[in-house]
N, C-alpha and C positions, 0 to 999 in steps of 0.2 A: 399632104403626112399628118399623125400624131404627135403630136409637137405639146410641150409643155411651159407656157408663156407664163410670166412674169411682170404682170402692167404696176408700172410705178407712176407717181405722178407727183410733184418736186420744185418748189420755185426755182423762176430761169433764173436769181443769181447766184444759184443752189447747183448748176447744171456742168460746172467741171470735177465738181469734190463728187456728186454723184454720181455721172460717167463711171470717172476712178472709180471709184468704192464698189460699183455694179461689175465689174471685172476683174474687181481684187475678190468680190464677196459670193462670185459666182462664176470663177473663173471655165464651166463647162456651158455659159450661153452664153449668145449673139446678139452683142443687139440689133435688133433686125429695125425697126424704126424710134427713130424722135424726135419730135412732134412740138413746135412749140402753140399756144393756146393762150395768149395775153400775158398776166403774168408767171402762169405756169407750163412747165414740163409734164410732155407726157411719154415712155419712153417704154419700148417691150423686148425684153429677155427673150431672145427661143430655144428650146434647147431637146435632145431625144433623154435625156432624164432626168428626172422627177426631181427639183430645187431645194426638197428635204427644210433643210438649216441653213440653208441659204436665202430660205423665207424667209423665216423666223426670225432672221440677224436687221433682216431689210423692211419689216416690219416696224423696228424699233430703230431704226436709222432715222434719228434726232429730222434730218433735210427734208426724211421723204415723208408725206401729208395721203398717201397712202397706198397700200404692191395687193395686186389680187392675184392670186398663182391658178393659171386656170388651163385645161390640158383636150384641147380641142383638134377635128380636123383643121387644116388652113392647106390656101392652095398659093401661088405664086403669080401674080401675076404682072405680064412686061404690056405698058400700053404706048402706043402710041405717039401718042400727045403729054401733054403734062398730066405727069398721073394724081396728082390730088385732082384736075374735074372731072377726070374719065369714070371713077365710079360713084360721081356722086347719085346715076340710074341705078344705080346697081339692084336688083327687089332683092338687098339683106328678109334675113326672114331673125323672127323675134329670140334676140342671144346674138345675133353676128354680124356682127365686126370687118372693119379694116385696118389698115393701120397701114399706114404712109409709108416704104423704106426710102434707098437709097437712088436715088434719081428717077426710073422708070417703072420704081419696080415698088410693087403694092405685094401684102399679106394677106387673105381672105382668111378670117380666128370662121366657121360656119359647126351647122348642128352636127351634120354627116358627112361622111368621106363621098354618098352620091351626091350631087347636086340636085337641085327641083330643074325638071323639066323646065319650065322659065328662067334658071338663073343657065343653065346651057346655052339656049336658045339667045339672050341671052349676049352673052362671054361669043358664042360665034362667028354673030349678026354687027355689033359693035363693031365700028371701025374701029373706035380709038384701043381697041383689043392685039395689041400685037399677040402676045403667047399667051398659055393659063396650063400651071401642071399642077399635081399633088405628088411627085415625088420629084422632091431637088433638094441643093445643097446651101446651107442656109453659107448666106452670104452678108459677113458683121459690115454693117457703117462702122465709119473714123468715128471715133470719139471725140466726142464739139461737137457735132453738125447745129 
C-alpha cells in the first residue's frame, strides 16, 4: 500500500527524547522501524495521511540530524529467520530500501506497487520468507526499542 514515511536520524543518546517527540509531533504516524547504526539511530514513521506540519517540525527538531519525507508503495514481509539477514540479497532497484521492523517483520519501500519479476521470484523461492503482503495493518514498535 502507499504510505507516507518520515525517515529520521538522530544520536543514540537522544533516542528516548526523539521517539517520544515523534509520537507527540506526528500522532497519526506509526513507528515501524528504529535501528541503531554505530552512534546514530534511524527511525521510520509510517502513515496513511501526509505528515504535513509534522515534517516541518521534525526537520527543525534540535536532536534530529536529518528527516526525509517519502510517499511510496510499501510491502510488509515476514521472515522465517532473523530478518536482518533475510533480505540482504533481495534484488532492490535504484531508490528502493527495506526497513527492519519488530522481530521478523520487514518493510520494503519500492518504486512501484508492482514488484519486478525478479523480486517476485526471489520472494516466492526464498526459504527465509514466510509471507509478504501489499495490504496490511500498521503495527507500531514499542517506544525505546
